C-alpha positions as CSV (number, residue, x, y, z in Angstrom):
1,X,0.2,0.0,0.0
2,X,1.3,3.4,-1.3
3,X,-1.3,6.0,0.5
4,X,-3.6,3.9,2.8
5,X,-0.5,2.3,4.9
6,X,-0.4,0.5,8.1
7,X,1.7,2.8,9.8
8,X,-0.8,5.5,9.4
9,X,-4.1,3.7,10.0
10,X,-2.5,2.7,13.7
11,X,-1.1,6.4,14.2
12,X,-5.3,7.3,13.8
13,X,-5.8,5.4,16.6
14,X,-2.8,6.4,18.7
15,X,-3.4,7.9,22.2
16,X,-1.2,11.1,21.6
17,X,-3.3,13.3,20.4
18,X,-0.5,15.4,18.1
19,X,0.3,11.8,16.3
20,X,-3.5,11.4,16.0
21,X,-4.1,14.7,14.1
22,X,-0.7,14.3,12.1
23,X,-2.0,11.1,10.9
24,X,-5.5,12.6,10.2
25,X,-3.9,15.2,8.0
26,X,-1.6,13.0,6.3
27,X,-4.7,10.2,5.5
28,X,-6.5,13.2,3.9
29,X,-3.8,14.3,2.0
30,X,-3.1,10.8,0.7
31,X,-6.8,10.0,-0.1
32,X,-6.6,12.9,-1.9
33,X,-3.5,12.0,-4.0
34,X,-5.2,8.5,-4.4
35,X,-8.3,9.9,-5.9
36,X,-6.1,12.2,-8.3
37,X,-4.2,8.6,-9.3
38,X,-7.5,6.3,-9.4
39,X,-8.8,8.7,-12.0
40,X,-6.1,8.3,-14.3
41,X,-6.2,4.4,-14.1
42,X,-10.0,3.6,-13.6
43,X,-10.7,2.9,-17.3
44,X,-8.5,-0.5,-16.9
45,X,-11.6,-1.7,-14.5
46,X,-14.8,-2.7,-15.4
47,X,-17.8,0.1,-14.8
48,X,-19.5,-2.5,-13.2
49,X,-16.9,-3.2,-10.6
50,X,-16.6,0.9,-10.2
51,X,-19.8,1.4,-9.3
52,X,-20.2,-1.8,-7.1
53,X,-17.2,-0.2,-5.1
54,X,-18.7,2.9,-4.7
55,X,-22.1,1.2,-3.6
56,X,-20.5,-0.7,-1.2
57,X,-17.9,2.2,0.2
58,X,-15.1,0.3,-1.2
59,X,-15.8,-2.9,0.5
60,X,-15.0,-1.3,3.9
61,X,-15.6,-3.9,6.7
62,X,-16.8,-6.7,4.4
63,X,-15.0,-10.1,5.6
64,X,-12.7,-11.7,3.6
65,X,-14.4,-15.3,3.7
66,X,-11.9,-17.4,1.3
67,X,-9.2,-16.8,-1.3
68,X,-8.5,-19.7,-3.5
69,X,-5.8,-19.9,-6.3
70,X,-6.6,-22.3,-9.1
71,X,-4.6,-23.5,-12.1
72,X,-6.6,-23.0,-15.5
73,X,-5.1,-24.3,-18.8
74,X,-6.5,-21.4,-21.0
75,X,-6.0,-18.3,-18.2
76,X,-3.1,-19.5,-16.0
77,X,-3.6,-19.1,-12.8
78,X,-7.1,-18.0,-11.1
79,X,-7.7,-16.4,-8.3
80,X,-10.7,-15.7,-6.3
81,X,-11.5,-13.9,-3.4
82,X,-14.9,-14.4,-1.6
83,X,-16.3,-11.3,0.5
84,X,-19.4,-10.7,2.7
85,X,-21.3,-8.4,5.1
86,X,-24.5,-9.0,7.0
87,X,-26.2,-8.1,3.2
88,X,-24.4,-8.9,0.4
89,X,-21.4,-11.9,-0.8
90,X,-19.6,-11.0,-3.6
91,X,-16.3,-12.9,-5.4
92,X,-13.6,-11.4,-7.1
93,X,-11.9,-13.4,-10.2
94,X,-8.7,-12.4,-11.0
95,X,-7.1,-14.1,-14.0
96,X,-3.6,-13.9,-15.3
97,X,-2.3,-13.7,-11.8
98,X,1.2,-12.5,-11.9
99,X,1.9,-12.2,-8.5
100,X,0.5,-12.4,-5.2
101,X,1.6,-11.9,-1.4
102,X,-0.2,-12.1,1.7
103,X,1.1,-10.8,4.8
104,X,-1.1,-11.5,7.8
105,X,1.6,-10.7,10.9
106,X,-1.3,-10.6,13.5
107,X,-4.9,-11.4,14.4
108,X,-5.2,-9.2,17.5
109,X,-7.2,-6.6,15.5
110,X,-9.5,-9.0,13.6
111,X,-13.2,-9.0,14.8
112,X,-14.0,-12.7,15.7
113,X,-10.7,-14.1,14.1
114,X,-12.5,-13.0,10.9
115,X,-10.1,-10.6,8.1
116,X,-12.2,-7.3,7.8
117,X,-11.3,-5.5,4.6
118,X,-10.2,-2.0,5.4
119,X,-8.8,0.0,2.4
120,X,-7.4,-0.9,-0.7
121,X,-5.6,0.6,-3.7
122,X,-5.8,-0.5,-7.4
123,X,-2.5,0.4,-9.7
124,X,-1.1,0.1,-12.9
125,X,1.8,-2.1,-12.6
126,X,2.4,-2.8,-16.7
127,X,0.8,-2.4,-20.0
128,X,-2.0,-4.4,-19.0
129,X,-1.6,-5.9,-15.7
130,X,-3.1,-4.2,-12.5
131,X,-2.4,-4.6,-8.6
132,X,-5.2,-4.8,-5.8
133,X,-3.6,-3.9,-2.6
134,X,-5.7,-4.7,0.4
135,X,-4.8,-3.4,4.1
136,X,-7.0,-5.6,6.6
137,X,-7.6,-4.9,10.4
138,X,-4.9,-2.6,10.6
139,X,-1.5,-4.4,10.2
140,X,-2.4,-7.1,7.7
141,X,-2.0,-6.8,4.1
142,X,-2.5,-8.5,1.2
143,X,-1.6,-7.9,-2.9
144,X,-3.0,-9.4,-6.2
145,X,-1.5,-8.9,-9.5
146,X,-3.5,-9.5,-12.4
147,X,-4.6,-9.1,-16.1
148,X,-8.3,-9.2,-15.7
149,X,-10.7,-8.7,-13.0
150,X,-14.4,-10.0,-12.6
151,X,-17.1,-9.3,-9.9
152,X,-20.1,-11.1,-9.2
153,X,-22.7,-11.1,-6.5
154,X,-23.5,-14.3,-5.0
155,X,-26.1,-15.7,-2.7
156,X,-25.4,-15.6,1.6
């Protein structure tokens, strides 16, 4: 994550009010910077995904239920990321996977032992390759690098 970092998220809840205020200022500044950057790359995402991100507040506080990686002879590796809240469940399908990193350092901020989608960033990392980075539960991060992405709503 470049804009919404674990360090900055931790500082937002810091006991020292000066650190907290500075983190709020930096978070707001980074939100603007990312917003400008995202405008330049959002054409690489399907419109229905952009609409879903808007309607779900960027999947903030959705539970990450399952991550599955499968090898497909025609699509290379495919990664399925299933997420839900009390009302909806979605499955992201990322094809043409070129990289994945899941860094779960601690479950101490998880609610009932479940990873929550906190904030995310999309980044264009190659001519036709995007990276989706997700910051979960303050300190846990993951990213997925892919060629194509699809989203479908599934039943709860």
